[in-house]
C-alpha positions in Angstrom: -20.7 -72.4 -50.9 -23.0 -69.4 -50.7 -21.8 -65.8 -50.6 -24.3 -63.8 -48.7 -24.9 -60.0 -48.9 -23.2 -58.4 -45.9 -25.0 -55.8 -43.8 -23.2 -54.4 -40.8 -24.7 -52.8 -37.8 -23.7 -51.1 -34.6 -25.6 -51.0 -31.3 -25.8 -48.1 -28.9 -27.1 -48.7 -25.3 -29.5 -46.0 -24.3 -30.1 -44.5 -20.8 -33.4 -46.5 -20.5 -31.4 -49.8 -21.2 -33.0 -50.1 -24.6 -30.7 -50.3 -27.7 -30.6 -48.2 -30.8 -29.4 -50.3 -33.7 -28.0 -48.6 -36.8 -27.6 -50.7 -40.0 -25.1 -49.8 -42.7 -27.9 -49.7 -45.3 -29.5 -46.8 -43.4 -32.2 -48.7 -41.5 -32.7 -48.2 -37.7 -34.2 -50.3 -35.0 -35.0 -49.8 -31.3 -34.7 -53.0 -29.3 -35.5 -54.0 -25.7 -35.2 -57.4 -24.0 -38.3 -59.0 -22.5 -38.5 -61.0 -19.3 -38.1 -64.4 -21.1 -34.9 -63.3 -23.0 -36.8 -62.4 -26.2 -36.0 -59.1 -28.0 -38.9 -56.9 -29.0 -38.1 -54.4 -31.7 -39.5 -51.7 -33.9 -37.9 -50.1 -36.9 -37.9 -46.7 -38.7 -40.1 -48.2 -41.5 -43.0 -49.1 -39.3 -42.0 -52.7 -38.7 -42.3 -54.4 -35.3 -41.8 -57.8 -34.0 -39.9 -60.1 -31.6 -36.7 -62.0 -31.9 -36.5 -65.2 -29.9 -33.4 -67.3 -29.3 -34.0 -71.0 -29.8 -31.4 -73.7 -29.3 -28.7 -74.7 -31.8 -28.0 -71.0 -32.4 -31.3 -70.5 -34.2 -33.2 -67.2 -33.9 -36.9 -66.9 -34.6 -38.0 -63.5 -35.9 -41.8 -63.0 -35.7 -43.1 -59.9 -37.4 -46.3 -58.2 -36.1 -48.2 -59.5 -39.0 -47.3 -63.1 -38.0 -44.6 -63.7 -40.6 -41.8 -65.8 -39.3 -38.2 -66.1 -40.5 -35.3 -67.9 -39.0 -31.6 -66.9 -38.6 -28.6 -68.8 -37.4 -25.7 -67.3 -35.4 -22.6 -68.5 -37.2 -20.1 -66.9 -34.9 -17.8 -63.8 -34.8 -20.8 -61.5 -34.5 -22.4 -62.9 -37.7 -26.1 -64.0 -38.1 -27.2 -65.7 -41.3 -30.8 -65.1 -42.4 -33.1 -66.9 -44.9 -31.5 -69.2 -47.4 -28.1 -67.5 -46.9 -28.8 -64.4 -48.9 -28.0 -62.0 -46.0 -25.5 -62.1 -43.2 -25.8 -59.4 -40.5 -22.5 -58.4 -38.9 -22.3 -56.9 -35.5 -19.6 -54.2 -35.9 -20.0 -53.2 -32.2 -18.8 -56.4 -30.7 -15.3 -57.9 -30.4 -16.6 -60.9 -32.3 -17.8 -58.8 -35.2 -14.5 -56.9 -35.4 -12.5 -60.2 -35.0 -14.7 -61.7 -37.8 -13.8 -58.9 -40.1 -10.1 -59.3 -39.3 -10.3 -63.1 -40.0 -12.1 -62.5 -43.3 -9.4 -60.0 -44.3 -6.8 -62.7 -43.5 -8.8 -65.2 -45.6 -9.3 -67.4 -42.5 -13.1 -67.2 -42.1 -14.5 -65.9 -45.4 -18.1 -64.9 -45.8 -18.9 -68.0 -47.9 -21.2 -70.3 -45.9 -22.1 -73.9 -46.3 -25.5 -75.5 -46.4 -25.0 -76.9 -42.9 -24.9 -73.3 -41.6 -28.2 -72.3 -43.1 -31.1 -71.6 -40.8 -34.2 -73.7 -41.3 -36.9 -72.4 -43.6 -39.6 -73.5 -41.2 -40.1 -75.4 -38.0 -43.0 -77.2 -36.5 -44.3 -76.0 -33.1 -42.9 -79.2 -31.7 -39.4 -78.6 -33.2 -39.4 -75.0 -31.9 -40.3 -76.2 -28.4 -37.5 -78.7 -28.5 -35.1 -76.0 -29.4 -36.5 -73.7 -26.7 -35.8 -76.5 -24.1 -32.2 -76.8 -25.4 -31.8 -73.0 -25.1 -33.2 -73.0 -21.6 -30.9 -75.7 -20.4 -27.8 -73.9 -21.9 -28.4 -70.2 -20.9 -30.6 -67.7 -19.1 -32.3 -64.5 -20.4 -31.9 -60.9 -19.4 -33.5 -57.4 -20.1 -35.0 -55.9 -23.4 -38.7 -55.0 -24.5 -40.9 -54.0 -27.5 -43.3 -51.8 -29.4 -46.8 -53.0 -30.2 -47.1 -51.3 -33.6 -50.3 -49.4 -32.6 -50.7 -45.8 -31.7 -47.8 -43.4 -31.4 -44.1 -44.1 -31.2 -44.5 -43.7 -27.4 -46.9 -46.6 -27.0 -44.3 -49.2 -26.0 -45.7 -52.4 -24.7 -44.6 -55.9 -23.6 -41.5 -57.0 -21.8 -40.2 -55.4 -18.6 -39.3 -51.7 -18.6 -37.8 -51.8 -15.2 -34.0 -52.0 -14.7 -33.8 -55.7 -14.3 -30.1 -55.9 -14.1 -30.0 -58.4 -16.9 -27.9 -56.1 -19.1 -27.6 -55.9 -22.8 -25.4 -58.2 -24.8 -23.9 -56.4 -27.8 -24.5 -59.4 -29.9 -28.2 -60.0 -29.4 -29.8 -61.8 -32.3 -28.1 -60.1 -35.3 
């Protein structure tokens, strides 16, 4: 059993349908969904990238420099990253609050098992297989990203129109 460091966050839906995410450790992110369901983000420390949902509850996070990490949604608004050292907890969603209640009751403690860990790496073929699984089980909706160049106003990628896809308050922890 692994006991990950817990970092909570809350999401605020903005008028332009993007999301401002505030982490309990002081970090901030601005997120927008792209046309294929991916989430483009930029943070207050100059980082940018894309989160892509793959099948089997796996999330692929690609940073602007090409670095890739994987996370796994383990339920109740919790996403486990890396080798289990960090779990992100969505305090905005019902699942995140329910997860906290269950932890308090000792029903769903923050200890995780090896079977819940996300992969360290995947081949392009494995990623494509997971994408096919994800496509067959769900459809995407509406967020976008920041390209990392120029000023903070130089958003690029995704679809900035009101696509009606909405924002899920548990998008890729």
